[in-house]
Every structure is written in structure tokens, then in C-alpha cells.
mmCIF file as gemmi writes it, N, C-alpha and C atoms, coordinates in Angstrom:
data_model
loop_
_atom_site.group_PDB
_atom_site.id
_atom_site.type_symbol
_atom_site.label_atom_id
_atom_site.label_alt_id
_atom_site.label_comp_id
_atom_site.label_asym_id
_atom_site.label_entity_id
_atom_site.label_seq_id
_atom_site.pdbx_PDB_ins_code
_atom_site.Cartn_x
_atom_site.Cartn_y
_atom_site.Cartn_z
_atom_site.occupancy
_atom_site.B_iso_or_equiv
_atom_site.pdbx_formal_charge
_atom_site.auth_seq_id
_atom_site.auth_asym_id
_atom_site.pdbx_PDB_model_num
ATOM 1 N N . MET Axp A 1 ? -76.267 39.678 56.685 1 0 ? 1 A 1
ATOM 2 C CA . MET Axp A 1 ? -75.527 39.473 55.473 1 0 ? 1 A 1
ATOM 3 C C . MET Axp A 1 ? -75.966 40.505 54.442 1 0 ? 1 A 1
ATOM 4 N N . ALA Axp A 2 ? -75.151 40.694 53.439 1 0 ? 2 A 1
ATOM 5 C CA . ALA Axp A 2 ? -75.434 41.665 52.397 1 0 ? 2 A 1
ATOM 6 C C . ALA Axp A 2 ? -76.535 41.18 51.465 1 0 ? 2 A 1
ATOM 7 N N . LYS Axp A 3 ? -77.151 42.139 50.776 1 0 ? 3 A 1
ATOM 8 C CA . LYS Axp A 3 ? -78.184 41.822 49.801 1 0 ? 3 A 1
ATOM 9 C C . LYS Axp A 3 ? -77.581 41.777 48.407 1 0 ? 3 A 1
ATOM 10 N N . SER Axp A 4 ? -77.954 40.791 47.631 1 0 ? 4 A 1
ATOM 11 C CA . SER Axp A 4 ? -77.51 40.684 46.243 1 0 ? 4 A 1
ATOM 12 C C . SER Axp A 4 ? -78.545 41.355 45.363 1 0 ? 4 A 1
ATOM 13 N N . THR Axp A 5 ? -78.119 42.157 44.402 1 0 ? 5 A 1
ATOM 14 C CA . THR Axp A 5 ? -79.066 42.872 43.555 1 0 ? 5 A 1
ATOM 15 C C . THR Axp A 5 ? -79.706 41.968 42.515 1 0 ? 5 A 1
ATOM 16 N N . THR Axp A 6 ? -79.075 40.835 42.212 1 0 ? 6 A 1
ATOM 17 C CA . THR Axp A 6 ? -79.626 39.95 41.188 1 0 ? 6 A 1
ATOM 18 C C . THR Axp A 6 ? -80.384 38.766 41.765 1 0 ? 6 A 1
ATOM 19 N N . GLN Axp A 7 ? -80.123 38.398 42.999 1 0 ? 7 A 1
ATOM 20 C CA . GLN Axp A 7 ? -80.737 37.207 43.558 1 0 ? 7 A 1
ATOM 21 C C . GLN Axp A 7 ? -81.632 37.478 44.766 1 0 ? 7 A 1
ATOM 22 N N . GLY Axp A 8 ? -81.788 38.702 45.174 1 0 ? 8 A 1
ATOM 23 C CA . GLY Axp A 8 ? -82.565 38.977 46.378 1 0 ? 8 A 1
ATOM 24 C C . GLY Axp A 8 ? -81.705 38.824 47.615 1 0 ? 8 A 1
ATOM 25 N N . ALA Axp A 9 ? -82.345 38.641 48.761 1 0 ? 9 A 1
ATOM 26 C CA . ALA Axp A 9 ? -81.627 38.535 50.029 1 0 ? 9 A 1
ATOM 27 C C . ALA Axp A 9 ? -80.837 37.229 50.086 1 0 ? 9 A 1
ATOM 28 N N . ILE Axp A 10 ? -79.632 37.313 50.591 1 0 ? 10 A 1
ATOM 29 C CA . ILE Axp A 10 ? -78.809 36.121 50.787 1 0 ? 10 A 1
ATOM 30 C C . ILE Axp A 10 ? -79.26 35.453 52.075 1 0 ? 10 A 1
ATOM 31 N N . LYS Axp A 11 ? -79.442 34.164 52.023 1 0 ? 11 A 1
ATOM 32 C CA . LYS Axp A 11 ? -79.813 33.383 53.199 1 0 ? 11 A 1
ATOM 33 C C . LYS Axp A 11 ? -78.588 32.608 53.672 1 0 ? 11 A 1
ATOM 34 N N . ALA Axp A 12 ? -78.512 32.359 54.969 1 0 ? 12 A 1
ATOM 35 C CA . ALA Axp A 12 ? -77.344 31.67 55.508 1 0 ? 12 A 1
ATOM 36 C C . ALA Axp A 12 ? -77.719 30.816 56.708 1 0 ? 12 A 1
ATOM 37 N N . VAL Axp A 13 ? -76.938 29.774 56.908 1 0 ? 13 A 1
ATOM 38 C CA . VAL Axp A 13 ? -77.041 28.906 58.075 1 0 ? 13 A 1
ATOM 39 C C . VAL Axp A 13 ? -75.658 28.879 58.711 1 0 ? 13 A 1
ATOM 40 N N . ASN Axp A 14 ? -75.593 29.122 60.011 1 0 ? 14 A 1
ATOM 41 C CA . ASN Axp A 14 ? -74.328 29.087 60.729 1 0 ? 14 A 1
ATOM 42 C C . ASN Axp A 14 ? -74.43 28.028 61.826 1 0 ? 14 A 1
ATOM 43 N N . VAL Axp A 15 ? -73.461 27.108 61.889 1 0 ? 15 A 1
ATOM 44 C CA . VAL Axp A 15 ? -73.455 26.073 62.921 1 0 ? 15 A 1
ATOM 45 C C . VAL Axp A 15 ? -72.082 25.993 63.58 1 0 ? 15 A 1
ATOM 46 N N . ASN Axp A 16 ? -72.083 25.551 64.82 1 0 ? 16 A 1
ATOM 47 C CA . ASN Axp A 16 ? -70.845 25.32 65.554 1 0 ? 16 A 1
ATOM 48 C C . ASN Axp A 16 ? -70.577 23.829 65.566 1 0 ? 16 A 1
ATOM 49 N N . MET Axp A 17 ? -69.303 23.471 65.465 1 0 ? 17 A 1
ATOM 50 C CA . MET Axp A 17 ? -68.915 22.068 65.411 1 0 ? 17 A 1
ATOM 51 C C . MET Axp A 17 ? -67.682 21.861 66.284 1 0 ? 17 A 1
ATOM 52 N N . ILE Axp A 18 ? -67.598 20.662 66.879 1 0 ? 18 A 1
ATOM 53 C CA . ILE Axp A 18 ? -66.425 20.315 67.674 1 0 ? 18 A 1
ATOM 54 C C . ILE Axp A 18 ? -65.763 19.086 67.067 1 0 ? 18 A 1
ATOM 55 N N . LEU Axp A 19 ? -64.459 18.971 67.305 1 0 ? 19 A 1
ATOM 56 C CA . LEU Axp A 19 ? -63.706 17.825 66.804 1 0 ? 19 A 1
ATOM 57 C C . LEU Axp A 19 ? -64.218 16.56 67.481 1 0 ? 19 A 1
ATOM 58 N N . ASP Axp A 20 ? -64.666 15.619 66.676 1 0 ? 20 A 1
ATOM 59 C CA . ASP Axp A 20 ? -65.214 14.359 67.18 1 0 ? 20 A 1
ATOM 60 C C . ASP Axp A 20 ? -64.131 13.286 67.218 1 0 ? 20 A 1
ATOM 61 N N . ARG Axp A 21 ? -63.427 13.129 66.088 1 0 ? 21 A 1
ATOM 62 C CA . ARG Axp A 21 ? -62.35 12.136 66.022 1 0 ? 21 A 1
ATOM 63 C C . ARG Axp A 21 ? -61.521 12.357 64.765 1 0 ? 21 A 1
ATOM 64 N N . GLU Axp A 22 ? -60.381 11.678 64.741 1 0 ? 22 A 1
ATOM 65 C CA . GLU Axp A 22 ? -59.518 11.696 63.561 1 0 ? 22 A 1
ATOM 66 C C . GLU Axp A 22 ? -59.687 10.385 62.82 1 0 ? 22 A 1
ATOM 67 N N . THR Axp A 23 ? -59.735 10.468 61.494 1 0 ? 23 A 1
ATOM 68 C CA . THR Axp A 23 ? -59.697 9.273 60.665 1 0 ? 23 A 1
ATOM 69 C C . THR Axp A 23 ? -58.319 9.238 60.015 1 0 ? 23 A 1
ATOM 70 N N . LYS Axp A 24 ? -58.105 8.306 59.122 1 0 ? 24 A 1
ATOM 71 C CA . LYS Axp A 24 ? -56.784 8.162 58.505 1 0 ? 24 A 1
ATOM 72 C C . LYS Axp A 24 ? -56.313 9.455 57.835 1 0 ? 24 A 1
ATOM 73 N N . GLY Axp A 25 ? -57.191 10.098 57.079 1 0 ? 25 A 1
ATOM 74 C CA . GLY Axp A 25 ? -56.759 11.298 56.361 1 0 ? 25 A 1
ATOM 75 C C . GLY Axp A 25 ? -57.58 12.536 56.631 1 0 ? 25 A 1
ATOM 76 N N . ALA Axp A 26 ? -58.499 12.464 57.602 1 0 ? 26 A 1
ATOM 77 C CA . ALA Axp A 26 ? -59.383 13.602 57.822 1 0 ? 26 A 1
ATOM 78 C C . ALA Axp A 26 ? -59.698 13.788 59.303 1 0 ? 26 A 1
ATOM 79 N N . LEU Axp A 27 ? -60.246 14.95 59.601 1 0 ? 27 A 1
ATOM 80 C CA . LEU Axp A 27 ? -60.751 15.251 60.927 1 0 ? 27 A 1
ATOM 81 C C . LEU Axp A 27 ? -62.267 15.286 60.822 1 0 ? 27 A 1
ATOM 82 N N . ARG Axp A 28 ? -62.954 14.642 61.755 1 0 ? 28 A 1
ATOM 83 C CA . ARG Axp A 28 ? -64.411 14.569 61.723 1 0 ? 28 A 1
ATOM 84 C C . ARG Axp A 28 ? -64.948 15.517 62.788 1 0 ? 28 A 1
ATOM 85 N N . TYR Axp A 29 ? -65.74 16.489 62.341 1 0 ? 29 A 1
ATOM 86 C CA . TYR Axp A 29 ? -66.362 17.44 63.25 1 0 ? 29 A 1
ATOM 87 C C . TYR Axp A 29 ? -67.845 17.119 63.384 1 0 ? 29 A 1
ATOM 88 N N . GLN Axp A 30 ? -68.388 17.292 64.589 1 0 ? 30 A 1
ATOM 89 C CA . GLN Axp A 30 ? -69.791 17.018 64.897 1 0 ? 30 A 1
ATOM 90 C C . GLN Axp A 30 ? -70.483 18.327 65.254 1 0 ? 30 A 1
ATOM 91 N N . GLU Axp A 31 ? -71.646 18.543 64.687 1 0 ? 31 A 1
ATOM 92 C CA . GLU Axp A 31 ? -72.427 19.741 64.992 1 0 ? 31 A 1
ATOM 93 C C . GLU Axp A 31 ? -72.902 19.692 66.445 1 0 ? 31 A 1
ATOM 94 N N . VAL Axp A 32 ? -72.86 20.848 67.119 1 0 ? 32 A 1
ATOM 95 C CA . VAL Axp A 32 ? -73.304 20.944 68.506 1 0 ? 32 A 1
ATOM 96 C C . VAL Axp A 32 ? -74.31 22.081 68.658 1 0 ? 32 A 1
ATOM 97 N N . ASN Axp A 33 ? -75.128 22.009 69.711 1 0 ? 33 A 1
ATOM 98 C CA . ASN Axp A 33 ? -76.075 23.083 69.996 1 0 ? 33 A 1
ATOM 99 C C . ASN Axp A 33 ? -75.398 24.159 70.841 1 0 ? 33 A 1
ATOM 100 N N . GLU Axp A 34 ? -76.172 25.141 71.286 1 0 ? 34 A 1
ATOM 101 C CA . GLU Axp A 34 ? -75.616 26.264 72.058 1 0 ? 34 A 1
ATOM 102 C C . GLU Axp A 34 ? -74.985 25.816 73.37 1 0 ? 34 A 1
ATOM 103 N N . GLN Axp A 35 ? -75.455 24.696 73.92 1 0 ? 35 A 1
ATOM 104 C CA . GLN Axp A 35 ? -74.907 24.181 75.176 1 0 ? 35 A 1
ATOM 105 C C . GLN Axp A 35 ? -73.705 23.263 74.958 1 0 ? 35 A 1
ATOM 106 N N . GLY Axp A 36 ? -73.37 22.981 73.708 1 0 ? 36 A 1
ATOM 107 C CA . GLY Axp A 36 ? -72.219 22.131 73.408 1 0 ? 36 A 1
ATOM 108 C C . GLY Axp A 36 ? -72.551 20.66 73.261 1 0 ? 36 A 1
ATOM 109 N N . ALA Axp A 37 ? -73.84 20.305 73.293 1 0 ? 37 A 1
ATOM 110 C CA . ALA Axp A 37 ? -74.246 18.902 73.14 1 0 ? 37 A 1
ATOM 111 C C . ALA Axp A 37 ? -74.339 18.544 71.662 1 0 ? 37 A 1
ATOM 112 N N . ALA Axp A 38 ? -73.858 17.361 71.316 1 0 ? 38 A 1
ATOM 113 C CA . ALA Axp A 38 ? -73.87 16.909 69.924 1 0 ? 38 A 1
ATOM 114 C C . ALA Axp A 38 ? -75.292 16.802 69.387 1 0 ? 38 A 1
ATOM 115 N N . LEU Axp A 39 ? -75.474 17.216 68.136 1 0 ? 39 A 1
ATOM 116 C CA . LEU Axp A 39 ? -76.761 17.108 67.455 1 0 ? 39 A 1
ATOM 117 C C . LEU Axp A 39 ? -76.662 16.041 66.379 1 0 ? 39 A 1
ATOM 118 N N . GLU Axp A 40 ? -77.704 15.288 66.207 1 0 ? 40 A 1
ATOM 119 C CA . GLU Axp A 40 ? -77.763 14.258 65.175 1 0 ? 40 A 1
ATOM 120 C C . GLU Axp A 40 ? -78.753 14.673 64.1 1 0 ? 40 A 1
ATOM 121 N N . ILE Axp A 41 ? -78.594 14.13 62.9 1 0 ? 41 A 1
ATOM 122 C CA . ILE Axp A 41 ? -79.547 14.36 61.833 1 0 ? 41 A 1
ATOM 123 C C . ILE Axp A 41 ? -80.913 13.875 62.322 1 0 ? 41 A 1
ATOM 124 N N . GLY Axp A 42 ? -81.938 14.662 62.079 1 0 ? 42 A 1
ATOM 125 C CA . GLY Axp A 42 ? -83.275 14.325 62.545 1 0 ? 42 A 1
ATOM 126 C C . GLY Axp A 42 ? -83.565 14.848 63.938 1 0 ? 42 A 1
ATOM 127 N N . ALA Axp A 43 ? -82.537 15.35 64.612 1 0 ? 43 A 1
ATOM 128 C CA . ALA Axp A 43 ? -82.715 15.905 65.96 1 0 ? 43 A 1
ATOM 129 C C . ALA Axp A 43 ? -82.304 17.369 65.988 1 0 ? 43 A 1
ATOM 130 N N . GLY Axp A 44 ? -82.496 18.058 64.864 1 0 ? 44 A 1
ATOM 131 C CA . GLY Axp A 44 ? -82.189 19.483 64.811 1 0 ? 44 A 1
ATOM 132 C C . GLY Axp A 44 ? -80.895 19.851 64.119 1 0 ? 44 A 1
ATOM 133 N N . ALA Axp A 45 ? -80.081 18.881 63.732 1 0 ? 45 A 1
ATOM 134 C CA . ALA Axp A 45 ? -78.812 19.185 63.053 1 0 ? 45 A 1
ATOM 135 C C . ALA Axp A 45 ? -79.07 19.664 61.634 1 0 ? 45 A 1
ATOM 136 N N . LYS Axp A 46 ? -78.326 20.678 61.229 1 0 ? 46 A 1
ATOM 137 C CA . LYS Axp A 46 ? -78.424 21.182 59.867 1 0 ? 46 A 1
ATOM 138 C C . LYS Axp A 46 ? -77.36 20.568 58.964 1 0 ? 46 A 1
ATOM 139 N N . ILE Axp A 47 ? -76.198 20.271 59.538 1 0 ? 47 A 1
ATOM 140 C CA . ILE Axp A 47 ? -75.1 19.652 58.79 1 0 ? 47 A 1
ATOM 141 C C . ILE Axp A 47 ? -74.812 18.26 59.343 1 0 ? 47 A 1
ATOM 142 N N . GLY Axp A 48 ? -74.8 18.118 60.635 1 0 ? 48 A 1
ATOM 143 C CA . GLY Axp A 48 ? -74.513 16.827 61.264 1 0 ? 48 A 1
ATOM 144 C C . GLY Axp A 48 ? -73.031 16.624 61.448 1 0 ? 48 A 1
ATOM 145 N N . THR Axp A 49 ? -72.388 16.002 60.476 1 0 ? 49 A 1
ATOM 146 C CA . THR Axp A 49 ? -70.944 15.794 60.544 1 0 ? 49 A 1
ATOM 147 C C . THR Axp A 49 ? -70.274 16.423 59.335 1 0 ? 49 A 1
ATOM 148 N N . LEU Axp A 50 ? -69.027 16.79 59.528 1 0 ? 50 A 1
ATOM 149 C CA . LEU Axp A 50 ? -68.23 17.411 58.479 1 0 ? 50 A 1
ATOM 150 C C . LEU Axp A 50 ? -66.833 16.825 58.541 1 0 ? 50 A 1
ATOM 151 N N . TYR Axp A 51 ? -66.332 16.364 57.412 1 0 ? 51 A 1
ATOM 152 C CA . TYR Axp A 51 ? -64.966 15.844 57.324 1 0 ? 51 A 1
ATOM 153 C C . TYR Axp A 51 ? -64.094 16.882 56.639 1 0 ? 51 A 1
ATOM 154 N N . VAL Axp A 52 ? -62.965 17.215 57.268 1 0 ? 52 A 1
ATOM 155 C CA . VAL Axp A 52 ? -61.996 18.159 56.707 1 0 ? 52 A 1
ATOM 156 C C . VAL Axp A 52 ? -60.68 17.413 56.551 1 0 ? 52 A 1
ATOM 157 N N . ARG Axp A 53 ? -60.117 17.461 55.366 1 0 ? 53 A 1
ATOM 158 C CA . ARG Axp A 53 ? -58.839 16.788 55.12 1 0 ? 53 A 1
ATOM 159 C C . ARG Axp A 53 ? -57.776 17.333 56.067 1 0 ? 53 A 1
ATOM 160 N N . LYS Axp A 54 ? -56.949 16.445 56.59 1 0 ? 54 A 1
ATOM 161 C CA . LYS Axp A 54 ? -55.901 16.851 57.529 1 0 ? 54 A 1
ATOM 162 C C . LYS Axp A 54 ? -54.928 17.844 56.902 1 0 ? 54 A 1
ATOM 163 N N . ASP Axp A 55 ? -54.671 17.673 55.603 1 0 ? 55 A 1
ATOM 164 C CA . ASP Axp A 55 ? -53.705 18.581 54.97 1 0 ? 55 A 1
ATOM 165 C C . ASP Axp A 55 ? -54.281 19.977 54.717 1 0 ? 55 A 1
ATOM 166 N N . ALA Axp A 56 ? -55.526 20.228 55.112 1 0 ? 56 A 1
ATOM 167 C CA . ALA Axp A 56 ? -56.097 21.575 55.015 1 0 ? 56 A 1
ATOM 168 C C . ALA Axp A 56 ? -55.495 22.494 56.078 1 0 ? 56 A 1
ATOM 169 N N . TYR Axp A 57 ? -54.938 21.908 57.134 1 0 ? 57 A 1
ATOM 170 C CA . TYR Axp A 57 ? -54.32 22.669 58.218 1 0 ? 57 A 1
ATOM 171 C C . TYR Axp A 57 ? -52.831 22.385 58.247 1 0 ? 57 A 1
ATOM 172 N N . PRO Axp A 58 ? -52.028 23.387 58.589 1 0 ? 58 A 1
ATOM 173 C CA . PRO Axp A 58 ? -50.612 23.084 58.816 1 0 ? 58 A 1
ATOM 174 C C . PRO Axp A 58 ? -50.512 22.066 59.955 1 0 ? 58 A 1
ATOM 175 N N . GLN Axp A 59 ? -49.518 21.202 59.901 1 0 ? 59 A 1
ATOM 176 C CA . GLN Axp A 59 ? -49.396 20.115 60.871 1 0 ? 59 A 1
ATOM 177 C C . GLN Axp A 59 ? -49.472 20.62 62.306 1 0 ? 59 A 1
ATOM 178 N N . GLY Axp A 60 ? -50.325 19.988 63.092 1 0 ? 60 A 1
ATOM 179 C CA . GLY Axp A 60 ? -50.45 20.319 64.504 1 0 ? 60 A 1
ATOM 180 C C . GLY Axp A 60 ? -51.337 21.505 64.818 1 0 ? 60 A 1
ATOM 181 N N . THR Axp A 61 ? -52.033 22.059 63.813 1 0 ? 61 A 1
ATOM 182 C CA . THR Axp A 61 ? -52.831 23.257 64.075 1 0 ? 61 A 1
ATOM 183 C C . THR Axp A 61 ? -54.327 23.041 63.895 1 0 ? 61 A 1
ATOM 184 N N . ALA Axp A 62 ? -54.769 21.809 63.832 1 0 ? 62 A 1
ATOM 185 C CA . ALA Axp A 62 ? -56.197 21.541 63.655 1 0 ? 62 A 1
ATOM 186 C C . ALA Axp A 62 ? -56.977 22.067 64.857 1 0 ? 62 A 1
ATOM 187 N N . PRO Axp A 63 ? -57.994 22.886 64.629 1 0 ? 63 A 1
ATOM 188 C CA . PRO Axp A 63 ? -58.766 23.431 65.748 1 0 ? 63 A 1
ATOM 189 C C . PRO Axp A 63 ? -59.687 22.389 66.384 1 0 ? 63 A 1
ATOM 190 N N . LYS Axp A 64 ? -59.944 22.547 67.663 1 0 ? 64 A 1
ATOM 191 C CA . LYS Axp A 64 ? -60.855 21.658 68.395 1 0 ? 64 A 1
ATOM 192 C C . LYS Axp A 64 ? -62.311 22.016 68.094 1 0 ? 64 A 1
ATOM 193 N N . ALA Axp A 65 ? -62.563 23.241 67.639 1 0 ? 65 A 1
ATOM 194 C CA . ALA Axp A 65 ? -63.918 23.678 67.321 1 0 ? 65 A 1
ATOM 195 C C . ALA Axp A 65 ? -63.869 24.58 66.085 1 0 ? 65 A 1
ATOM 196 N N . VAL Axp A 66 ? -64.918 24.507 65.266 1 0 ? 66 A 1
ATOM 197 C CA . VAL Axp A 66 ? -65.02 25.35 64.094 1 0 ? 66 A 1
ATOM 198 C C . VAL Axp A 66 ? -66.446 25.891 63.985 1 0 ? 66 A 1
ATOM 199 N N . SER Axp A 67 ? -66.594 26.99 63.287 1 0 ? 67 A 1
ATOM 200 C CA . SER Axp A 67 ? -67.892 27.555 62.963 1 0 ? 67 A 1
ATOM 201 C C . SER Axp A 67 ? -68.022 27.495 61.449 1 0 ? 67 A 1
ATOM 202 N N . VAL Axp A 68 ? -69.152 26.979 60.968 1 0 ? 68 A 1
ATOM 203 C CA . VAL Axp A 68 ? -69.361 26.796 59.534 1 0 ? 68 A 1
ATOM 204 C C . VAL Axp A 68 ? -70.572 27.618 59.101 1 0 ? 68 A 1
ATOM 205 N N . THR Axp A 69 ? -70.408 28.388 58.035 1 0 ? 69 A 1
ATOM 206 C CA . THR Axp A 69 ? -71.508 29.162 57.477 1 0 ? 69 A 1
ATOM 207 C C . THR Axp A 69 ? -71.744 28.712 56.048 1 0 ? 69 A 1
ATOM 208 N N . ILE Axp A 70 ? -72.996 28.407 55.729 1 0 ? 70 A 1
ATOM 209 C CA . ILE Axp A 70 ? -73.397 28.075 54.37 1 0 ? 70 A 1
ATOM 210 C C . ILE Axp A 70 ? -74.348 29.172 53.928 1 0 ? 70 A 1
ATOM 211 N N . ALA Axp A 71 ? -74.03 29.831 52.825 1 0 ? 71 A 1
ATOM 212 C CA . ALA Axp A 71 ? -74.867 30.923 52.328 1 0 ? 71 A 1
ATOM 213 C C . ALA Axp A 71 ? -75.304 30.634 50.909 1 0 ? 71 A 1
ATOM 214 N N . TRP Axp A 72 ? -76.508 31.072 50.564 1 0 ? 72 A 1
ATOM 215 C CA . TRP Axp A 72 ? -77.022 30.926 49.215 1 0 ? 72 A 1
ATOM 216 C C . TRP Axp A 72 ? -77.873 32.107 48.847 1 0 ? 72 A 1
């Protein structure tokens, strides 16, 4: 990642997630390891679960897997 001149080096966490289930208005993604096994909080997960509103995607285009990057 790029370096910020005012804040020093930018740090980032990148995780892979797979679609776990649909709720009434959202899609629930679960963090997975490199082998595709679900990770739980306390067992190495950095995010654990992520809910994305269904209307964030055009109808019928919700991905089965996503990659999430958090940078600071």
C-alpha cells in the first residue's frame, strides 16, 4: 500500500469471505481461511461476519465470495 506523508505507513487487513446466508434485508458473509474453512471470533478471525444490505447489489448479482480490505 502507499505511504501517507502525514500519517506514516498505511496499515491494512485483507480477509476473504463467503456467503453464509440471506436474512430479510441483508446478505451475511463469513470470514474464511486460505483453505476456505470458516473462521470464528477468537479462532483467528479478524472480522468474523459481515452483513451487506441486499440493495447494495443489483438484483440477482450478489457474489458468493467477497474480499474485504480495511486500511488505516
